[in-house]
C-alpha positions in Angstrom: 105.5 94.4 100.6 106.2 93.9 103.6 104.4 91.1 102.8 104.9 87.6 101.9 102.7 84.9 102.1 103.0 81.3 102.5 103.1 81.6 98.8 106.4 83.5 98.5 109.5 84.2 100.5 110.2 87.8 100.3 113.3 89.7 101.4 112.9 93.3 102.1 115.1 95.9 103.6 113.2 98.3 105.7 115.8 101.0 106.4 115.4 102.8 109.6 118.2 105.1 110.6 119.9 103.8 107.5 119.7 100.2 108.7 118.6 97.5 106.2 115.6 96.2 107.8 113.8 93.2 106.6 113.5 89.9 105.1 110.0 88.8 104.3 109.2 85.4 103.3 106.5 82.9 102.4 105.8 79.3 101.9 108.4 78.2 99.4 109.5 81.0 97.1 111.5 84.0 98.1 111.7 87.5 97.0 113.7 90.5 97.8 112.4 93.9 98.7 114.1 97.2 98.1 114.6 99.8 100.8 111.4 101.5 102.1 113.4 104.5 102.9 115.4 105.8 105.8 113.8 107.6 108.7 114.4 108.1 112.4 110.7 108.6 113.0 107.7 106.2 112.6 105.2 106.9 109.9 102.1 108.7 111.1 98.8 107.8 109.5 98.1 111.5 109.0 100.9 111.6 106.3 99.2 108.9 104.2 97.3 109.9 101.0 94.3 107.8 99.8 95.2 105.7 96.8 92.8 104.7 94.1 95.5 103.5 91.7 99.1 102.5 91.8 101.7 102.1 89.1 103.4 98.7 88.6 106.4 98.2 86.3 105.3 96.4 83.1 101.7 96.7 84.0 101.0 100.5 84.1 98.4 102.2 86.2 96.2 99.7 88.2 93.0 100.2 90.2 94.0 99.4 93.8 90.9 97.5 94.9 89.9 95.7 91.7 93.2 95.0 90.0 96.3 95.4 92.0 95.4 94.0 95.4 93.5 90.9 94.2 96.5 89.9 92.1 98.9 90.5 95.0 96.8 88.5 97.4 96.7 85.5 94.9 100.4 85.8 94.2 101.3 86.0 97.9 99.0 83.4 99.4 96.2 82.6 97.0 95.5 79.0 98.3 94.8 80.1 101.9 91.4 79.7 103.5 88.9 82.6 103.4 89.8 84.5 106.6 93.5 84.1 106.0 93.0 85.6 102.5 91.3 88.5 104.2 94.2 89.0 106.6 96.5 88.9 103.6 94.4 91.6 101.9 94.7 93.9 104.9 98.5 93.2 105.2 99.1 93.8 101.5 97.1 97.0 101.5 98.8 98.2 104.7 102.2 97.6 103.2 101.2 99.3 100.0 100.2 102.4 101.9 103.3 102.3 104.2 105.6 101.9 101.2 103.9 104.8 99.3 103.9 107.1 102.4 107.4 106.2 103.4 109.2 106.1 100.1 106.8 107.3 97.4 106.4 103.9 95.8 103.5 103.1 93.5 103.8 106.4 91.6 104.5 106.7 87.9 107.9 108.1 88.8 108.6 105.2 91.2 106.4 102.2 90.4 106.2 99.0 92.4 108.2 96.4 90.6 105.6 93.8 91.2 108.3 91.2 91.7 110.3 89.8 94.5 111.7 93.3 95.1 108.3 94.3 96.6 104.8 92.8 96.8 104.5 90.1 94.2 102.1 91.1 91.3 103.7 89.4 88.4 103.3 85.7 89.0 101.9 82.6 87.4 98.8 82.5 89.7 95.6 84.0 88.2 93.2 86.1 90.2 90.6 83.8 91.8 87.2 84.8 93.0 88.3 84.1 96.5 91.1 86.7 96.2 88.6 89.2 94.8 86.2 88.5 97.6 88.9 88.9 100.3 89.9 92.3 99.0 86.2 93.4 98.7 85.4 92.2 102.2 88.3 94.3 103.6 87.9 97.3 101.2 90.0 100.3 102.2 91.1 98.7 105.5 94.7 99.1 106.8 96.1 98.4 110.2 97.6 101.0 112.7 97.7 101.7 116.4 97.9 104.7 118.7 101.2 105.3 120.4 101.7 106.7 123.9 101.4 110.2 122.6 98.0 109.5 121.0 99.4 109.6 117.5 98.0 107.1 115.1 101.0 105.2 113.7 101.0 103.2 110.4 102.0 99.6 110.7 104.7 98.3 108.3 102.9 94.9 108.3 105.8 92.6 108.0 104.8 89.0 107.1 106.5 85.8 106.1 105.5 82.2 105.6 106.7 81.3 109.0 106.6 77.9 110.7 104.1 75.4 109.3 101.5 73.9 111.6 101.2 70.2 111.1 97.4 70.3 111.0 97.5 72.3 107.7 98.1 69.1 105.8 94.5 68.0 106.6 93.1 71.6 106.3 91.5 71.3 109.7 93.0 72.8 112.8 91.8 73.3 116.4 92.7 76.4 118.4 90.1 78.1 120.5 90.5 81.9 120.7 91.7 82.7 124.2 91.3 85.7 126.4 93.6 88.6 125.3 95.8 88.1 128.4 96.7 84.6 127.5 100.2 84.2 126.0 100.1 82.6 122.5 103.6 81.5 121.3 105.4 78.3 120.4 106.9 78.2 123.9 103.8 79.1 125.9 100.2 78.5 124.7 97.1 76.6 125.5 97.8 72.9 125.0 94.8 72.4 122.8 96.0 74.8 120.1 97.3 72.8 117.2 98.6 75.9 115.5 101.9 75.6 117.4 102.6 72.0 116.6 104.8 72.5 113.6 105.6 70.0 110.8 108.4 72.2 109.6 109.8 75.7 109.9 109.5 76.5 106.2 112.1 78.6 104.4 111.5 81.8 106.3 113.4 82.1 109.5 110.8 81.5 112.3 112.8 83.9 114.5 111.4 86.8 112.5 107.8 86.0 113.5 106.4 87.9 116.5 103.7 86.6 118.9 101.9 89.7 120.2 98.5 88.4 121.1 98.8 89.3 124.8 100.7 92.5 124.2 99.7 96.2 123.7 101.5 99.5 123.7 105.2 99.4 124.3 105.1 95.7 125.2 104.5 94.8 121.6 107.7 93.3 120.1 108.9 94.5 116.7 110.4 92.0 114.3 114.1 91.8 113.7 113.3 92.1 110.1 113.6 95.7 110.9 114.6 98.0 113.7 112.4 96.8 116.7 112.7 100.3 118.2 110.9 101.9 115.3 107.3 102.4 116.3 106.0 101.5 112.8 107.5 98.0 113.3 104.7 96.2 115.0 106.1 92.8 114.3 105.9 90.1 111.7 103.0 87.7 110.9 103.3 84.1 109.9 101.0 83.3 107.0 101.1 79.6 107.7 99.9 80.2 111.3 97.3 82.6 110.0 96.0 79.8 107.7 95.8 77.5 110.7 93.9 80.0 112.8 91.5 80.6 109.9 90.8 76.9 109.7 90.2 77.0 113.5 87.6 79.8 113.0 89.5 82.9 113.8 88.5 86.2 112.1 91.1 88.0 110.0 91.2 90.8 112.6 92.1 88.4 115.4 94.7 86.8 113.1 96.3 90.3 112.7 96.2 90.9 116.5 98.0 87.6 117.1 101.1 89.1 115.5 100.8 92.9 115.7 99.2 93.3 119.2 95.8 93.7 120.9 95.8 97.5 120.4 95.8 97.1 116.7 93.0 99.0 115.0 91.6 98.8 111.5 91.3 102.2 109.8 90.6 103.8 106.5 93.6 105.5 104.8 92.2 108.9 105.9 92.6 107.9 109.5 88.9 107.2 110.3 88.1 104.0 112.1 86.5 101.1 110.3 83.0 101.3 111.8 80.2 98.8 111.9 78.2 100.3 109.1 75.5 97.7 108.7 73.9 95.1 111.0 76.0 92.0 111.2 74.8 88.4 111.5 74.1 87.2 115.0 77.2 86.1 116.8 79.3 87.9 114.3 80.8 91.4 114.4 80.9 93.5 117.5 82.1 97.0 118.1 84.7 97.8 120.7 85.4 101.2 122.2 88.5 102.9 120.8 89.8 105.4 123.4 90.0 108.9 122.3 88.2 108.7 119.0 84.6 108.5 120.1 83.9 105.6 117.6 84.1 101.9 117.5 86.5 99.6 115.8 84.9 97.0 113.7 85.8 93.5 114.7 84.9 91.2 111.8 82.9 88.0 112.4 84.9 84.8 112.6 86.1 83.7 109.1 85.1 80.3 107.8 87.6 77.7 106.8 87.2 78.2 103.1 88.6 76.0 100.4 92.3 76.5 100.7 94.8 74.5 98.6 97.5 72.4 100.1 98.0 73.9 103.5 97.6 77.5 102.6 100.6 77.7 100.3 100.0 79.4 97.0 102.1 78.8 93.9 104.4 81.5 92.7 106.7 82.0 89.7 109.4 83.4 92.0 111.2 80.8 93.9 114.6 81.1 95.4 116.5 79.4 98.2 117.5 80.8 101.5 121.1 81.1 100.4 119.9 83.5 97.7 118.2 85.5 100.4 121.4 85.7 102.4 123.3 86.8 99.3 120.8 89.6 98.8 121.2 90.9 102.3 125.0 90.8 102.1 124.9 92.6 98.7 122.6 95.2 100.2 125.1 95.9 103.0 127.9 96.1 100.6 126.0 98.7 98.5 125.1 100.6 101.6 128.8 100.9 102.5 129.6 102.0 98.9 127.0 104.8 99.2 128.8 106.0 102.3 
């Protein structure tokens, strides 16, 4: 999907105005993604259709919430701490819906490949209870935002492994969640935040990652994995930094806002906001007003650190070097020229 986790480097071309758009990556392996389609317009949430099952090549029809997504989460980033797994579940589900709505993928006629060509489903990592729990905790949640015209726009949800915070090695990181106006980036951030002290850059190009914590609306920066001018391109998350933030106590929703913007909302595929349906533990969830919808967006309680494996990197059967990624991009451009 647009999604890669620290567990797999994925390369995807998100063609907007016939422009190959993306390279998604994760911790060590890499994978390539096929075109999501060509469009001059962003994808409106109103065009999405609720999905209860999707088709995956060599696997057939799979239940979205109990079969497909738990396996994708484990393939993409299965060793991450709890809240980072929840963020991965939302990103994977968001990509699934975007890819289905944009290009009809996941149908019997056009199944997901389940490989490095889209979200990893076929891998050597078995579904863990932690992955099942992450999908269940975020059931039916995808990310979107309202543009200047008031249209609810679907997020592509790009993500890669990104730079690796040094504190992941000890599975304990410090980074207090700042006010939403505070800039959070490698170049400018509170000094006490360990999530920007990197031990390495990983295999994914750190330049693809966007830091949109202090941004909303048109100030949100899209990733160069795709066309930054396309409104569905709300940036690219770093799974390694998400793991760091999870160890530091950030909720999965705040992890998503770090990379996709403060105006991000969690919605159901039918466009309704994710509401606070049941009383939450004290100090946990809180509703915030969402202008124009008369409801409240559910902000999940802070996630706990969980029991991640080595620094939030999951194992994957699909591993390729960055040179292979470059080759795939060049090959894609060549094929694009041939089609013309």
